[in-house]
N, CA, C, O and CB atoms as a CASP TS submission, in Angstrom:
PFRMAT TS
TARGET T0000
AUTHOR 0000-0000-0000
METHOD Language model
MODEL 1
PARENT N/A
ATOM      1  N   MET     1     176.103 -50.599  58.368  1.00  0.00           N
ATOM      2  CA  MET     1     175.038 -50.685  58.859  1.00  0.00           C
ATOM      3  C   MET     1     174.052 -49.400  59.501  1.00  0.00           C
ATOM      4  O   MET     1     173.462 -49.328  60.580  1.00  0.00           O
ATOM      5  CB  MET     1     175.367 -51.546  59.637  1.00  0.00           C
ATOM      6  N   ASP     2     174.096 -48.952  58.970  1.00  0.00           N
ATOM      7  CA  ASP     2     173.415 -48.117  59.505  1.00  0.00           C
ATOM      8  C   ASP     2     172.282 -47.539  58.233  1.00  0.00           C
ATOM      9  O   ASP     2     171.163 -47.049  58.386  1.00  0.00           O
ATOM     10  CB  ASP     2     174.440 -47.099  60.175  1.00  0.00           C
ATOM     11  N   ARG     3     172.963 -47.777  57.102  1.00  0.00           N
ATOM     12  CA  ARG     3     171.414 -47.604  55.608  1.00  0.00           C
ATOM     13  C   ARG     3     170.456 -49.147  56.784  1.00  0.00           C
ATOM     14  O   ARG     3     169.536 -48.840  57.542  1.00  0.00           O
ATOM     15  CB  ARG     3     172.278 -48.567  52.634  1.00  0.00           C
ATOM     16  N   ILE     4     170.923 -50.545  56.657  1.00  0.00           N
ATOM     17  CA  ILE     4     170.182 -51.525  57.063  1.00  0.00           C
ATOM     18  C   ILE     4     168.816 -51.117  58.346  1.00  0.00           C
ATOM     19  O   ILE     4     167.631 -51.443  58.425  1.00  0.00           O
ATOM     20  CB  ILE     4     171.330 -52.533  57.556  1.00  0.00           C
ATOM     21  N   LEU     5     169.827 -50.168  59.298  1.00  0.00           N
ATOM     22  CA  LEU     5     168.492 -50.045  60.595  1.00  0.00           C
ATOM     23  C   LEU     5     167.867 -48.974  60.224  1.00  0.00           C
ATOM     24  O   LEU     5     166.904 -48.652  60.920  1.00  0.00           O
ATOM     25  CB  LEU     5     168.908 -49.794  62.321  1.00  0.00           C
ATOM     26  N   ASN     6     168.322 -47.850  58.681  1.00  0.00           N
ATOM     27  CA  ASN     6     166.811 -46.893  58.384  1.00  0.00           C
ATOM     28  C   ASN     6     165.802 -48.052  58.344  1.00  0.00           C
ATOM     29  O   ASN     6     164.724 -48.146  58.933  1.00  0.00           O
ATOM     30  CB  ASN     6     166.721 -45.863  56.655  1.00  0.00           C
ATOM     31  N   ILE     7     166.725 -49.358  57.073  1.00  0.00           N
ATOM     32  CA  ILE     7     165.328 -50.051  56.283  1.00  0.00           C
ATOM     33  C   ILE     7     164.287 -50.777  56.943  1.00  0.00           C
ATOM     34  O   ILE     7     163.167 -50.990  56.480  1.00  0.00           O
ATOM     35  CB  ILE     7     165.699 -51.068  55.306  1.00  0.00           C
ATOM     36  N   VAL     8     164.794 -51.197  58.216  1.00  0.00           N
ATOM     37  CA  VAL     8     164.143 -51.524  59.277  1.00  0.00           C
ATOM     38  C   VAL     8     163.031 -50.783  59.913  1.00  0.00           C
ATOM     39  O   VAL     8     161.899 -51.113  59.560  1.00  0.00           O
ATOM     40  CB  VAL     8     164.954 -51.663  60.029  1.00  0.00           C
ATOM     41  N   ALA     9     163.186 -49.603  61.009  1.00  0.00           N
ATOM     42  CA  ALA     9     163.489 -48.752  61.252  1.00  0.00           C
ATOM     43  C   ALA     9     162.124 -47.875  60.202  1.00  0.00           C
ATOM     44  O   ALA     9     161.211 -47.268  60.763  1.00  0.00           O
ATOM     45  CB  ALA     9     165.044 -48.735  61.126  1.00  0.00           C
ATOM     46  N   GLY    10     162.234 -47.972  58.640  1.00  0.00           N
ATOM     47  CA  GLY    10     161.127 -47.841  57.292  1.00  0.00           C
ATOM     48  C   GLY    10     160.148 -48.591  57.721  1.00  0.00           C
ATOM     49  O   GLY    10     159.006 -48.308  58.085  1.00  0.00           O
ATOM     50  N   GLY    11     160.999 -50.065  57.598  1.00  0.00           N
ATOM     51  CA  GLY    11     159.737 -51.228  57.981  1.00  0.00           C
ATOM     52  C   GLY    11     158.758 -50.896  59.157  1.00  0.00           C
ATOM     53  O   GLY    11     157.654 -50.681  58.658  1.00  0.00           O
ATOM     54  N   ILE    12     158.728 -50.796  60.228  1.00  0.00           N
ATOM     55  CA  ILE    12     158.005 -50.877  61.236  1.00  0.00           C
ATOM     56  C   ILE    12     156.891 -49.632  61.348  1.00  0.00           C
ATOM     57  O   ILE    12     155.792 -49.520  61.891  1.00  0.00           O
ATOM     58  CB  ILE    12     158.932 -50.989  62.326  1.00  0.00           C
ATOM     59  N   LEU    13     157.925 -48.580  60.389  1.00  0.00           N
ATOM     60  CA  LEU    13     156.874 -46.910  60.727  1.00  0.00           C
ATOM     61  C   LEU    13     155.960 -47.844  60.054  1.00  0.00           C
ATOM     62  O   LEU    13     155.326 -48.719  60.644  1.00  0.00           O
ATOM     63  CB  LEU    13     157.243 -44.864  59.822  1.00  0.00           C
ATOM     64  N   LEU    14     155.923 -47.613  58.775  1.00  0.00           N
ATOM     65  CA  LEU    14     155.267 -48.570  58.137  1.00  0.00           C
ATOM     66  C   LEU    14     153.866 -49.507  57.723  1.00  0.00           C
ATOM     67  O   LEU    14     152.818 -49.466  57.078  1.00  0.00           O
ATOM     68  CB  LEU    14     155.770 -48.971  58.423  1.00  0.00           C
ATOM     69  N   CYS    15     154.658 -50.330  58.567  1.00  0.00           N
ATOM     70  CA  CYS    15     153.866 -51.862  58.919  1.00  0.00           C
ATOM     71  C   CYS    15     152.059 -50.152  60.186  1.00  0.00           C
ATOM     72  O   CYS    15     150.879 -49.830  60.052  1.00  0.00           O
ATOM     73  CB  CYS    15     155.875 -53.870  60.836  1.00  0.00           C
ATOM     74  N   LEU    16     153.163 -49.845  61.049  1.00  0.00           N
ATOM     75  CA  LEU    16     152.431 -48.897  62.237  1.00  0.00           C
ATOM     76  C   LEU    16     151.073 -47.988  61.449  1.00  0.00           C
ATOM     77  O   LEU    16     149.905 -47.773  61.770  1.00  0.00           O
ATOM     78  CB  LEU    16     153.813 -47.573  62.975  1.00  0.00           C
ATOM     79  N   VAL    17     151.885 -47.635  60.339  1.00  0.00           N
ATOM     80  CA  VAL    17     150.921 -46.889  60.295  1.00  0.00           C
ATOM     81  C   VAL    17     149.937 -47.266  59.364  1.00  0.00           C
ATOM     82  O   VAL    17     148.956 -46.522  59.343  1.00  0.00           O
ATOM     83  CB  VAL    17     151.320 -45.766  60.133  1.00  0.00           C
ATOM     84  N   ALA    18     149.931 -48.744  58.162  1.00  0.00           N
ATOM     85  CA  ALA    18     149.430 -49.581  57.451  1.00  0.00           C
ATOM     86  C   ALA    18     148.506 -50.273  58.531  1.00  0.00           C
ATOM     87  O   ALA    18     147.583 -50.887  57.998  1.00  0.00           O
ATOM     88  CB  ALA    18     150.458 -50.379  56.711  1.00  0.00           C
ATOM     89  N   ALA    19     148.514 -50.325  59.688  1.00  0.00           N
ATOM     90  CA  ALA    19     147.785 -51.010  60.313  1.00  0.00           C
ATOM     91  C   ALA    19     147.122 -49.975  60.920  1.00  0.00           C
ATOM     92  O   ALA    19     146.517 -50.654  61.750  1.00  0.00           O
ATOM     93  CB  ALA    19     148.349 -51.976  61.044  1.00  0.00           C
ATOM     94  N   ILE    20     146.707 -48.635  61.183  1.00  0.00           N
ATOM     95  CA  ILE    20     146.304 -47.237  61.897  1.00  0.00           C
ATOM     96  C   ILE    20     145.840 -47.623  61.354  1.00  0.00           C
ATOM     97  O   ILE    20     145.557 -48.704  61.869  1.00  0.00           O
ATOM     98  CB  ILE    20     146.607 -45.914  62.129  1.00  0.00           C
ATOM     99  N   ALA    21     145.271 -47.529  60.119  1.00  0.00           N
ATOM    100  CA  ALA    21     145.182 -46.621  58.735  1.00  0.00           C
ATOM    101  C   ALA    21     143.557 -47.737  58.564  1.00  0.00           C
ATOM    102  O   ALA    21     142.428 -47.260  58.684  1.00  0.00           O
ATOM    103  CB  ALA    21     147.002 -46.803  57.124  1.00  0.00           C
ATOM    104  N   LEU    22     143.908 -49.590  58.201  1.00  0.00           N
ATOM    105  CA  LEU    22     143.048 -50.734  57.971  1.00  0.00           C
ATOM    106  C   LEU    22     141.882 -49.999  59.655  1.00  0.00           C
ATOM    107  O   LEU    22     140.782 -49.497  59.423  1.00  0.00           O
ATOM    108  CB  LEU    22     144.213 -52.781  58.076  1.00  0.00           C
ATOM    109  N   THR    23     142.411 -50.100  61.097  1.00  0.00           N
ATOM    110  CA  THR    23     141.843 -49.685  62.210  1.00  0.00           C
ATOM    111  C   THR    23     141.388 -48.536  62.000  1.00  0.00           C
ATOM    112  O   THR    23     141.230 -48.137  63.154  1.00  0.00           O
ATOM    113  CB  THR    23     142.563 -49.706  63.225  1.00  0.00           C
ATOM    114  N   TRP    24     141.026 -47.623  61.258  1.00  0.00           N
ATOM    115  CA  TRP    24     140.511 -46.500  61.204  1.00  0.00           C
ATOM    116  C   TRP    24     139.412 -46.854  60.120  1.00  0.00           C
ATOM    117  O   TRP    24     138.212 -47.032  60.330  1.00  0.00           O
ATOM    118  CB  TRP    24     141.533 -45.379  60.934  1.00  0.00           C
ATOM    119  N   MET    25     140.265 -46.932  58.598  1.00  0.00           N
ATOM    120  CA  MET    25     139.158 -47.067  57.893  1.00  0.00           C
ATOM    121  C   MET    25     138.465 -47.998  58.040  1.00  0.00           C
ATOM    122  O   MET    25     138.487 -48.134  56.817  1.00  0.00           O
ATOM    123  CB  MET    25     139.298 -47.020  56.866  1.00  0.00           C
ATOM    124  N   ASN    26     137.470 -49.292  58.557  1.00  0.00           N
ATOM    125  CA  ASN    26     137.011 -49.697  58.363  1.00  0.00           C
ATOM    126  C   ASN    26     137.200 -51.471  60.203  1.00  0.00           C
ATOM    127  O   ASN    26     137.949 -52.370  60.586  1.00  0.00           O
ATOM    128  CB  ASN    26     137.282 -49.438  56.739  1.00  0.00           C
ATOM    129  N   ASN    27     136.264 -50.985  60.442  1.00  0.00           N
ATOM    130  CA  ASN    27     136.446 -51.605  61.474  1.00  0.00           C
ATOM    131  C   ASN    27     135.812 -53.244  61.748  1.00  0.00           C
ATOM    132  O   ASN    27     135.200 -53.845  62.631  1.00  0.00           O
ATOM    133  CB  ASN    27     136.007 -50.662  62.315  1.00  0.00           C
ATOM    134  N   PRO    28     136.206 -53.426  60.819  1.00  0.00           N
ATOM    135  CA  PRO    28     135.620 -55.296  61.551  1.00  0.00           C
ATOM    136  C   PRO    28     136.722 -55.780  62.661  1.00  0.00           C
ATOM    137  O   PRO    28     136.379 -56.874  63.111  1.00  0.00           O
ATOM    138  CB  PRO    28     135.695 -56.946  60.000  1.00  0.00           C
ATOM    139  N   TYR    29     138.189 -55.207  63.360  1.00  0.00           N
ATOM    140  CA  TYR    29     139.388 -55.401  64.215  1.00  0.00           C
ATOM    141  C   TYR    29     138.966 -55.396  64.917  1.00  0.00           C
ATOM    142  O   TYR    29     139.314 -56.177  65.803  1.00  0.00           O
ATOM    143  CB  TYR    29     140.378 -54.814  64.365  1.00  0.00           C
ATOM    144  N   ASP    30     137.405 -54.152  65.203  1.00  0.00           N
ATOM    145  CA  ASP    30     137.078 -53.995  66.055  1.00  0.00           C
ATOM    146  C   ASP    30     137.250 -55.435  67.554  1.00  0.00           C
ATOM    147  O   ASP    30     138.130 -55.467  68.414  1.00  0.00           O
ATOM    148  CB  ASP    30     135.948 -53.499  65.469  1.00  0.00           C
ATOM    149  N   ALA    31     135.903 -56.580  67.343  1.00  0.00           N
ATOM    150  CA  ALA    31     136.052 -57.293  68.171  1.00  0.00           C
ATOM    151  C   ALA    31     138.007 -57.796  68.174  1.00  0.00           C
ATOM    152  O   ALA    31     138.118 -57.111  69.191  1.00  0.00           O
ATOM    153  CB  ALA    31     134.838 -58.369  67.871  1.00  0.00           C
ATOM    154  N   ARG    32     139.040 -58.176  68.011  1.00  0.00           N
ATOM    155  CA  ARG    32     140.426 -58.203  68.534  1.00  0.00           C
ATOM    156  C   ARG    32     140.580 -57.115  69.456  1.00  0.00           C
ATOM    157  O   ARG    32     140.717 -57.167  70.678  1.00  0.00           O
ATOM    158  CB  ARG    32     141.475 -58.109  67.451  1.00  0.00           C
ATOM    159  N   ARG    33     140.536 -56.102  68.676  1.00  0.00           N
ATOM    160  CA  ARG    33     140.048 -54.460  70.082  1.00  0.00           C
ATOM    161  C   ARG    33     139.613 -54.987  71.238  1.00  0.00           C
ATOM    162  O   ARG    33     139.917 -55.311  72.386  1.00  0.00           O
ATOM    163  CB  ARG    33     138.468 -53.214  69.688  1.00  0.00           C
ATOM    164  N   THR    34     138.850 -54.936  70.508  1.00  0.00           N
ATOM    165  CA  THR    34     137.897 -55.458  72.624  1.00  0.00           C
ATOM    166  C   THR    34     138.064 -56.782  73.271  1.00  0.00           C
ATOM    167  O   THR    34     137.128 -57.029  74.031  1.00  0.00           O
ATOM    168  CB  THR    34     135.829 -55.603  72.689  1.00  0.00           C
ATOM    169  N   VAL    35     139.311 -58.064  73.181  1.00  0.00           N
ATOM    170  CA  VAL    35     139.604 -58.736  73.304  1.00  0.00           C
ATOM    171  C   VAL    35     140.860 -57.940  74.353  1.00  0.00           C
ATOM    172  O   VAL    35     140.942 -57.877  75.579  1.00  0.00           O
ATOM    173  CB  VAL    35     139.560 -59.458  72.179  1.00  0.00           C
ATOM    174  N   LEU    36     141.778 -57.380  73.220  1.00  0.00           N
ATOM    175  CA  LEU    36     142.337 -57.124  73.633  1.00  0.00           C
ATOM    176  C   LEU    36     142.602 -55.971  74.924  1.00  0.00           C
ATOM    177  O   LEU    36     143.731 -55.908  75.410  1.00  0.00           O
ATOM    178  CB  LEU    36     142.597 -57.246  72.834  1.00  0.00           C
ATOM    179  N   ASN    37     141.404 -54.999  75.484  1.00  0.00           N
ATOM    180  CA  ASN    37     140.982 -54.467  75.704  1.00  0.00           C
ATOM    181  C   ASN    37     140.549 -54.893  77.286  1.00  0.00           C
ATOM    182  O   ASN    37     140.880 -54.263  78.290  1.00  0.00           O
ATOM    183  CB  ASN    37     140.432 -54.268  74.735  1.00  0.00           C
ATOM    184  N   GLU    38     139.734 -56.109  77.251  1.00  0.00           N
ATOM    185  CA  GLU    38     139.614 -57.086  78.261  1.00  0.00           C
ATOM    186  C   GLU    38     140.576 -57.691  78.616  1.00  0.00           C
ATOM    187  O   GLU    38     140.585 -58.101  79.776  1.00  0.00           O
ATOM    188  CB  GLU    38     138.872 -57.905  78.053  1.00  0.00           C
ATOM    189  N   ARG    39     141.401 -57.882  77.984  1.00  0.00           N
ATOM    190  CA  ARG    39     142.492 -58.047  78.710  1.00  0.00           C
ATOM    191  C   ARG    39     143.816 -57.777  79.429  1.00  0.00           C
ATOM    192  O   ARG    39     144.463 -58.359  80.300  1.00  0.00           O
ATOM    193  CB  ARG    39     142.580 -58.389  78.434  1.00  0.00           C
ATOM    194  N   LEU    40     143.984 -56.425  78.560  1.00  0.00           N
ATOM    195  CA  LEU    40     144.107 -55.131  79.678  1.00  0.00           C
ATOM    196  C   LEU    40     143.642 -55.228  80.435  1.00  0.00           C
ATOM    197  O   LEU    40     144.404 -55.607  81.324  1.00  0.00           O
ATOM    198  CB  LEU    40     143.794 -53.986  79.560  1.00  0.00           C
ATOM    199  N   ALA    41     142.136 -55.052  80.948  1.00  0.00           N
ATOM    200  CA  ALA    41     141.512 -55.014  82.173  1.00  0.00           C
ATOM    201  C   ALA    41     142.424 -55.892  83.371  1.00  0.00           C
ATOM    202  O   ALA    41     143.096 -55.821  84.400  1.00  0.00           O
ATOM    203  CB  ALA    41     140.011 -55.603  81.923  1.00  0.00           C
ATOM    204  N   GLU    42     141.849 -56.760  82.323  1.00  0.00           N
ATOM    205  CA  GLU    42     142.352 -58.292  83.758  1.00  0.00           C
ATOM    206  C   GLU    42     143.299 -57.918  84.062  1.00  0.00           C
ATOM    207  O   GLU    42     143.443 -57.950  85.284  1.00  0.00           O
ATOM    208  CB  GLU    42     142.709 -60.067  83.453  1.00  0.00           C
ATOM    209  N   ALA    43     144.529 -57.343  83.243  1.00  0.00           N
ATOM    210  CA  ALA    43     145.835 -57.274  83.935  1.00  0.00           C
ATOM    211  C   ALA    43     145.605 -56.511  85.239  1.00  0.00           C
ATOM    212  O   ALA    43     145.927 -57.000  86.322  1.00  0.00           O
ATOM    213  CB  ALA    43     146.956 -56.563  83.033  1.00  0.00           C
ATOM    214  N   GLY    44     145.085 -55.390  85.129  1.00  0.00           N
ATOM    215  CA  GLY    44     145.039 -54.379  85.832  1.00  0.00           C
ATOM    216  C   GLY    44     144.307 -52.032  84.958  1.00  0.00           C
ATOM    217  O   GLY    44     144.333 -51.253  84.005  1.00  0.00           O
ATOM    218  N   PRO    45     143.984 -52.197  85.942  1.00  0.00           N
ATOM    219  CA  PRO    45     143.742 -50.660  85.472  1.00  0.00           C
ATOM    220  C   PRO    45     145.201 -49.784  84.939  1.00  0.00           C
ATOM    221  O   PRO    45     146.323 -49.657  85.429  1.00  0.00           O
ATOM    222  CB  PRO    45     143.054 -49.785  86.923  1.00  0.00           C
ATOM    223  N   MET    46     144.514 -49.256  83.638  1.00  0.00           N
ATOM    224  CA  MET    46     146.387 -48.096  83.620  1.00  0.00           C
ATOM    225  C   MET    46     146.072 -47.396  83.895  1.00  0.00           C
ATOM    226  O   MET    46     144.941 -47.120  83.495  1.00  0.00           O
ATOM    227  CB  MET    46     147.428 -47.519  82.484  1.00  0.00           C
ATOM    228  N   GLU    47     146.715 -46.507  84.770  1.00  0.00           N
ATOM    229  CA  GLU    47     146.770 -45.289  85.097  1.00  0.00           C
ATOM    230  C   GLU    47     147.931 -44.348  86.391  1.00  0.00           C
ATOM    231  O   GLU    47     147.814 -43.134  86.557  1.00  0.00           O
ATOM    232  CB  GLU    47     145.434 -45.285  85.377  1.00  0.00           C
TER
END
């Protein structure tokens, strides 16, 4: 069981790192990010 959890956790971390690296390297994702920011703004201020 521990082995499976480690593999799952590692996969999630890899996905997060890859997503962050992609958004940093090339930003065609800016449009998607602004849409998310607009939805967050509609939901309410984060303070």
